[in-house]
C-alpha positions in Angstrom: -57.7 -30.1 6.9 -54.4 -31.0 8.5 -52.3 -29.4 11.2 -49.3 -29.0 8.8 -51.1 -26.0 7.2 -50.3 -23.1 9.4 -53.5 -21.3 8.4 -55.7 -24.3 9.4 -57.1 -24.4 12.9 -57.9 -28.1 13.9 -60.7 -29.0 16.2 -57.8 -30.5 18.5 -56.1 -27.0 18.5 -59.5 -25.4 19.6 -60.1 -27.9 22.1 -56.9 -27.5 23.8 -57.1 -23.7 24.0 -60.1 -23.7 26.5 -62.5 -20.8 26.7 -63.5 -19.0 29.9 -66.3 -16.5 29.9 -67.3 -14.7 33.2 -70.5 -12.6 33.2 -69.9 -8.8 34.0 -68.6 -5.7 32.4 -65.2 -4.5 31.4 -63.6 -2.6 34.1 -65.7 -4.0 36.9 -63.6 -5.7 39.5 -65.1 -8.9 41.1 -66.0 -8.4 44.9 -64.1 -11.8 45.5 -61.0 -11.8 43.2 -59.9 -15.1 42.3 -60.4 -17.8 39.6 -63.9 -18.4 38.4 -65.6 -21.5 39.2 -66.0 -22.4 35.4 -62.8 -23.0 33.4 -60.2 -22.7 36.2 -57.7 -24.1 34.0 -57.8 -21.1 31.5 -58.0 -18.1 33.8 -55.2 -15.9 34.0 -52.3 -16.8 36.5 -50.4 -14.2 38.4 -46.5 -14.2 38.4 -44.8 -14.9 41.6 -44.9 -11.2 42.3 -47.7 -9.6 44.2 -49.9 -7.4 42.0 -47.9 -4.4 41.2 -50.4 -1.7 40.5 -51.5 -0.9 44.0 -48.1 -0.6 45.7 -47.5 2.8 47.5 -44.7 4.9 46.6 -43.2 4.7 50.2 -43.1 0.8 49.7 -39.5 -0.7 49.6 -39.1 -3.4 47.1 -38.9 -6.9 48.4 -35.4 -8.2 48.1 -34.7 -11.0 45.6 -32.0 -13.6 46.6 -29.6 -12.1 44.0 -29.6 -8.8 46.0 -29.1 -10.5 49.2 -26.1 -12.4 47.7 -24.7 -9.1 46.6 -24.9 -7.5 50.0 -23.4 -10.5 51.6 -20.5 -10.3 49.1 -19.9 -6.6 50.2 -20.2 -7.4 53.7 -17.5 -10.2 53.4 -15.3 -7.7 51.3 -15.7 -5.1 54.2 -14.8 -7.7 56.8 -11.6 -8.8 55.1 -10.8 -5.2 54.0 -10.9 -6.1 50.2 -11.7 -3.8 47.4 -15.5 -4.2 46.6 -14.9 -4.8 42.9 -12.6 -7.8 43.5 -15.1 -9.5 45.7 -17.9 -9.8 42.8 -17.4 -13.0 40.9 -16.8 -12.5 37.2 -17.9 -15.9 36.1 -21.5 -17.4 35.9 -22.7 -20.3 34.1 -19.2 -20.5 32.3 -19.3 -16.9 31.1 -17.0 -14.0 31.9 -19.4 -11.4 33.3 -16.5 -8.7 33.7 -15.6 -8.0 30.1 -17.1 -6.4 26.9 -17.1 -8.6 23.8 -16.2 -6.8 20.6 -18.4 -7.5 17.6 -16.7 -10.6 16.5 -16.6 -12.1 19.9 -20.3 -11.3 20.3 -21.2 -13.2 17.1 -19.0 -16.1 18.0 -20.7 -16.2 21.5 -24.3 -16.2 20.0 -23.2 -18.9 17.6 -21.6 -21.1 20.0 -24.7 -21.0 22.4 -26.8 -22.1 19.3 -24.4 -25.0 18.5 -24.3 -26.1 22.1 -28.1 -26.1 22.5 -29.3 -26.8 19.0 -32.7 -27.9 20.2 -33.4 -24.8 22.2 -31.5 -22.1 20.3 -30.7 -20.8 16.7 -29.3 -17.5 15.5 -30.3 -15.3 12.6 -29.9 -11.8 11.3 -32.2 -8.9 10.7 -29.7 -7.0 8.3 -26.4 -5.2 8.3 -25.2 -1.8 9.8 -23.8 1.0 7.7 -20.4 -0.4 8.0 -21.7 -4.1 7.2 -21.6 -5.5 10.7 -24.1 -8.3 11.1 -27.2 -7.6 13.2 -27.5 -10.8 14.6 -30.1 -12.3 17.2 -30.4 -15.6 19.0 -33.9 -17.1 19.1 -34.6 -19.4 22.3 -37.6 -21.8 22.4 -38.4 -25.5 23.1 -39.2 -26.1 19.4 -36.9 -23.6 18.1 -37.6 -24.4 14.5 -41.2 -24.3 14.7 -43.5 -21.9 16.8 -46.5 -23.6 18.4 -50.1 -22.4 17.6 -50.7 -19.5 20.2 -47.3 -19.5 21.5 -46.4 -15.7 22.0 -43.2 -13.9 20.7 -40.9 -11.5 22.6 -37.9 -9.6 21.8 -35.3 -7.7 23.6 -32.9 -5.1 21.7 -29.9 -3.6 23.0 -27.3 -0.9 22.1 -29.2 1.1 19.6 -27.2 4.0 21.1 -23.5 2.8 20.6 -22.1 4.2 23.7 -24.8 2.6 25.9 -23.1 -0.6 26.3 -24.6 -2.4 29.3 -27.8 -3.7 27.6 -25.6 -5.4 25.0 -23.9 -7.4 27.6 -27.0 -8.0 29.7 -28.9 -9.5 26.7 -26.0 -11.9 25.8 -25.9 -12.9 29.5 -29.8 -13.5 29.4 -29.4 -15.9 26.5 -26.7 -17.8 28.3 -28.8 -17.9 31.5 -31.9 -19.2 29.8 -30.0 -22.1 28.0 -27.8 -23.1 31.0 -30.6 -23.0 33.4 -33.4 -24.6 31.4 -33.3 -27.8 33.5 -32.6 -26.0 36.8 -35.3 -23.3 37.0 -39.0 -23.9 36.7 -39.8 -20.4 35.7 -37.1 -20.6 33.0 -38.3 -24.0 31.7 -41.8 -22.7 31.5 -40.8 -19.6 29.4 -38.7 -21.5 27.0 -41.3 -24.1 26.7 -44.0 -21.7 26.0 -42.5 -18.7 24.5 -40.5 -17.7 21.3 -37.6 -15.4 22.9 -35.6 -13.2 20.5 -32.6 -11.6 21.9 -30.7 -9.0 19.7 -27.7 -7.7 21.7 -26.8 -4.8 19.4 -28.5 -2.6 17.0 -25.6 -0.1 16.5 -22.3 -2.2 16.4 -20.7 0.8 14.5 -21.2 3.1 17.2 -20.1 0.6 19.9 -16.8 0.1 17.9 -16.0 3.7 18.8 -17.0 3.7 22.3 -14.7 3.4 25.4 -15.5 2.2 28.8 -15.2 4.5 31.8 -12.8 4.1 34.8 -14.1 2.0 37.7 -16.7 3.5 39.8 -16.8 6.8 37.6 -19.5 9.3 38.4 -21.1 11.3 37.0 -20.1 9.7 33.7 -19.5 11.5 30.5 -22.7 11.6 28.3 -21.4 13.1 25.1 -19.7 10.7 22.7 -19.9 10.3 18.8 -20.3 6.6 19.5 -24.0 7.2 20.3 -25.0 7.5 16.8 -24.5 5.3 13.8 -21.8 5.5 11.2 -23.9 8.0 9.2 -24.1 10.3 12.4 -27.7 9.5 13.0 -29.5 8.8 16.3 -31.3 5.7 15.7 -33.9 6.4 18.4 -34.8 9.5 16.6 -35.1 7.7 13.1 -38.3 5.8 13.2 -41.4 7.2 11.4 -43.7 9.9 12.9 -46.6 8.2 14.7 -49.4 10.6 14.7 -51.0 9.7 11.5 -52.5 6.6 9.6 -51.3 3.0 10.5 -52.2 1.4 7.0 -49.0 2.4 5.5 -46.7 0.0 3.4 -43.6 -1.4 4.6 -41.7 0.3 1.8 -42.9 3.8 2.8 -42.0 3.3 6.4 -38.7 2.3 5.8 -37.9 4.7 3.0 -35.0 7.0 3.7 -34.3 5.4 7.0 -30.9 4.3 8.2 -30.1 0.6 7.3 -30.3 -0.3 11.1 -33.7 1.4 11.6 -35.1 -0.2 8.2 -34.0 -3.5 9.3 -35.6 -3.2 12.6 -38.9 -1.8 11.0 -39.1 -4.7 8.7 -38.5 -7.2 11.5 -41.3 -5.6 13.7 -43.8 -5.6 11.1 -43.0 -9.1 9.6 -43.6 -11.1 12.8 -46.6 -11.0 15.4 -44.6 -9.7 18.3 -46.5 -9.4 21.7 -44.0 -7.8 23.9 -40.6 -6.1 23.6 -38.0 -4.0 25.4 -35.1 -1.9 24.3 -32.1 -1.3 26.6 -30.4 1.9 27.1 -28.0 3.8 29.6 -27.7 7.1 31.2 -30.3 6.8 33.8 -32.0 4.0 35.9 -35.6 4.0 35.0 -38.1 1.9 33.0 -40.0 4.2 30.5 -43.1 3.4 28.6 -45.1 5.2 25.6 -45.7 7.5 24.4 -42.3 9.4 23.9 -43.9 12.1 21.9 -46.9 14.4 21.9 -49.5 15.2 19.2 -49.5 17.5 17.5 -45.6 17.1 17.1 -43.7 19.9 18.6 -41.0 21.7 16.7 -37.6 19.9 16.6 -35.9 22.5 18.9 -38.6 22.5 21.4 -38.2 20.1 24.4 -41.1 19.4 26.7 -40.8 18.1 30.2 -43.5 17.2 32.7 -46.2 16.7 30.4 -47.5 13.1 30.0 -48.5 11.6 26.7 -50.6 8.5 27.7 -51.3 5.6 25.4 -54.7 3.8 25.3 -52.9 1.0 27.3 -51.3 3.2 29.8 -52.3 0.9 32.8 -50.7 -2.0 31.1 -47.5 -0.2 30.3 -47.2 1.1 33.8 -47.6 -2.5 34.9 -44.9 -3.8 32.7 -42.6 -0.9 33.7 -43.3 -1.8 37.4 -42.7 -5.3 36.8 -39.1 -4.5 35.8 -38.3 -1.9 38.4 -39.7 -3.9 41.3 -37.2 -6.6 40.9 -34.5 -4.1 40.4 -33.7 -2.5 43.8 -31.5 0.2 42.4 -34.2 1.3 40.0 -37.2 1.0 42.3 -35.6 2.9 45.2 -33.5 5.2 43.0 -30.6 4.2 45.4 -27.6 5.3 43.2 -29.2 8.3 41.4 -26.3 10.4 42.6 -24.1 8.8 40.1 -26.3 9.9 37.2 -25.2 13.1 35.4 -27.1 16.3 36.5 -29.9 17.1 34.3 -31.0 13.5 33.3 -34.4 14.0 35.3 -35.7 12.1 38.2 -35.9 11.0 41.0 -38.5 8.6 39.3 -41.2 7.4 41.7 -41.0 3.6 41.9 -38.3 3.8 39.1 -40.8 4.3 36.2 -41.9 7.1 34.0 -44.1 8.0 31.0 -41.6 8.7 28.3 -43.0 12.1 27.3 -43.3 13.2 30.9 -39.7 12.5 31.3 -38.8 14.4 28.0 -40.5 14.8 24.7 -38.9 13.1 21.5 -40.1 12.0 18.3 -38.9 9.0 16.3 -38.6 6.5 18.9 -38.7 2.8 18.6 -41.0 2.0 21.5 -43.7 4.5 20.1 -43.3 2.9 16.5 -43.8 -0.5 17.9 -47.0 0.5 19.7 -48.5 2.6 16.8 -47.7 0.4 13.8 -47.9 -3.0 15.3 -49.6 -5.2 18.0 -46.2 -5.1 20.1 -46.1 -3.3 23.5 -42.6 -2.1 24.0 -40.9 -0.3 27.0 -37.5 1.3 27.3 -35.1 0.3 30.0 -32.4 2.6 31.1 -30.2 0.3 33.2 -27.1 2.4 34.4 -26.3 5.9 35.2 -23.0 5.3 33.3 -23.6 4.6 29.7 -20.3 2.5 29.2 -19.1 1.6 32.7 -16.0 -0.2 33.6 -16.3 -4.0 32.7 -15.6 -4.9 36.3 -19.1 -3.3 37.1 -21.0 -5.5 34.6 -21.5 -8.5 36.9 -23.4 -6.3 39.5 -25.5 -4.8 36.8 -26.4 -8.4 35.9 -27.4 -9.2 39.4 -29.5 -6.0 39.5 -31.3 -6.6 36.2 -31.5 -10.5 35.9 -34.7 -11.3 37.7 -36.4 -8.4 36.1 -35.5 -9.4 32.6 -36.9 -12.8 33.4 -40.2 -11.5 35.1 -40.8 -9.0 32.3 -40.7 -11.9 29.6 -43.1 -13.7 31.7 -45.6 -10.9 31.2 -46.2 -11.9 27.8 -48.4 -14.6 29.0 -50.8 -12.0 30.7 -54.3 -11.1 29.7 -56.2 -12.9 26.8 -55.4 -14.8 23.8 -57.0 -17.2 21.1 -57.9 -17.7 17.7 -60.2 -15.9 15.2 -61.8 -18.7 12.9 -64.4 -18.9 10.2 -67.2 -21.4 10.2 -65.1 -24.0 8.4 -62.5 -23.9 11.3 -59.9 -21.9 9.3 -57.9 -19.2 10.9 -58.7 -15.8 9.6 -55.6 -13.7 8.9 -55.6 -9.9 9.5 -58.8 -9.9 11.4 -59.2 -7.1 14.1 -59.7 -7.9 17.8 -61.1 -5.0 19.7 -61.6 -4.6 23.5 -64.3 -2.2 24.6 -63.0 0.9 26.2 -59.4 0.6 24.9 -58.8 2.6 21.8 -56.2 0.1 20.5 -57.0 -3.0 18.3 -54.9 -5.9 17.4 -54.7 -7.8 14.4 -54.4 -11.5 13.8 -51.5 -13.6 12.7 -51.5 -15.5 9.3 -52.7 -18.5 11.4 -55.5 -16.4 12.9 -53.9 -16.0 16.4 -54.3 -13.1 18.5 -52.7 -11.9 22.0 -54.0 -9.1 24.1 -52.2 -8.0 27.2 -54.6 -6.9 29.9 -54.5 -6.4 33.5 -56.0 -9.2 35.8 -58.9 -8.7 38.1 -61.2 -7.1 35.4 -63.9 -8.3 32.8 -63.3 -7.3 29.2 -65.5 -7.2 26.4 -64.0 -8.6 23.0 -65.2 -8.6 19.3 -63.5 -9.5 16.1 -64.1 -8.4 12.5 -62.7 -8.8 9.0 -63.5 -7.8 5.5 -66.2 -10.3 4.0 -67.3 -11.3 7.6 -70.1 -10.3 10.0 -68.6 -9.1 13.2 -68.3 -11.9 15.9 -70.6 -12.3 18.8 -69.5 -9.9 21.8 -67.8 -11.9 24.4 -67.1 -11.0 27.9 -64.0 -12.5 29.4 -62.8 -12.3 33.1 -59.0 -12.2 33.4 -58.3 -13.6 37.0 -55.8 -13.1 39.4 -53.2 -16.1 39.5 -52.6 -18.5 42.2 -49.7 -17.7 44.2 -46.3 -19.1 43.0 -47.5 -20.0 39.4 -46.3 -18.4 36.2 -48.7 -16.2 34.5 -50.9 -17.8 31.8 -53.4 -16.2 29.6 -57.1 -16.5 29.4 -57.9 -18.2 26.3 -60.9 -17.0 24.2 -61.7 -18.0 20.6 -63.7 -15.7 18.3 -65.7 -17.0 15.5 -66.7 -15.0 12.3 -69.4 -15.9 9.8 -69.1 -15.1 6.0 -71.3 -12.3 4.7 -72.7 -14.5 1.8 -73.7 -17.1 4.3 -75.8 -14.5 6.2 -77.3 -13.2 2.9 -78.2 -17.0 1.7 -80.1 -17.6 5.0 -82.0 -14.2 4.7 -83.2 -15.2 1.0 -84.5 -18.7 2.2 
């Protein structure tokens, strides 16, 4: 048995992924939260933020240095009677942050970053648009050509509505930020060293090619544009399969009849063991989370508002959404909601909402991710104006930069480990269940699993797979983090015994 075989789990691998078990019951908070006395090194660490779930609606978000810097710039502008936009610098880390790249420039930019940082970045493609434009992503990781055992995967997807252009630029800026700040920021270095980060700036380049930017500081912005849809006049965020049915469906049946962009994304989602994802939109300023739709499915002409459709992991989804909004002053406090078009909904308390509570829709990408894979995805609406003037992009980057970083850090929250057989081999396709949460995850081809869970509770885990007896039930405490440390997952391995081995023991 060697480490070169991706399905084989060596004893050294098991040894380095420590196990921490704390007695108790799922959902029972310890009277003295903290790190258990046993296994301190493998307890869940908390991000530099305070825990998000207990904040009151009246709380004002703590200002990040980027917000303070922006306000300082505005004050200087006022003192010297300069126009506000001219006071915002348009260059950061060598990139012009006050222009939209066309598709060719975007691809060139991604390739240039990969060429400049070949040990940390590489580019790839998930397919082509209707008109043949490449759907290119950049992957960022310390060992970009080989994922470590237990290293989680995150993806950000932008511009699935062609006229919602801000996310397209934010994702490109984030790629540049991670690479240029790898040796400057301890958090960036931790994330790049311990995460596979995939950034896809545009899913709908054909639509974007038809979109035009607004005039400076326009509000409310025009929301009706043919650039929203793809070249076949299909809304890609209504084109994903119906979720309220069986999950054991073949790739081919799920992608059959879908648009090329949707089919490419479906195949990408199902082909990799994603843990966390976000897709970027515009037209409002809010972090939305599953479900977007209700069961049973309403008629296509019926729009529901004000009725929640909660996923089994609703508490985790809300925590993910709050992680984003609390680092974005405009989103959390709904400061500039007056700029949004009347009728888009809100105000959104704390800058978050359940998708269906906002408005019901079927065929969304975030619902598909959660229903048909292990991936937990949220939707980020990052600007009232869908395609604002390019001079406004840098302020939008300042608003969203820390949120984008902190959300990626959340992929290390909860529990992770390996499901192995008695010979030490990873069990592919095993099911890992958490008592009390009606959503299971399946293991990767190496036998890895990741389960995003809130800190401060005990959770009961079991694993099962065809041809094996169920694993022993294990109770794991996911602890709060020490202040100032990046979040790290509790590591808990689960062991499966073959059915034949058990039968042999009974015969003896």
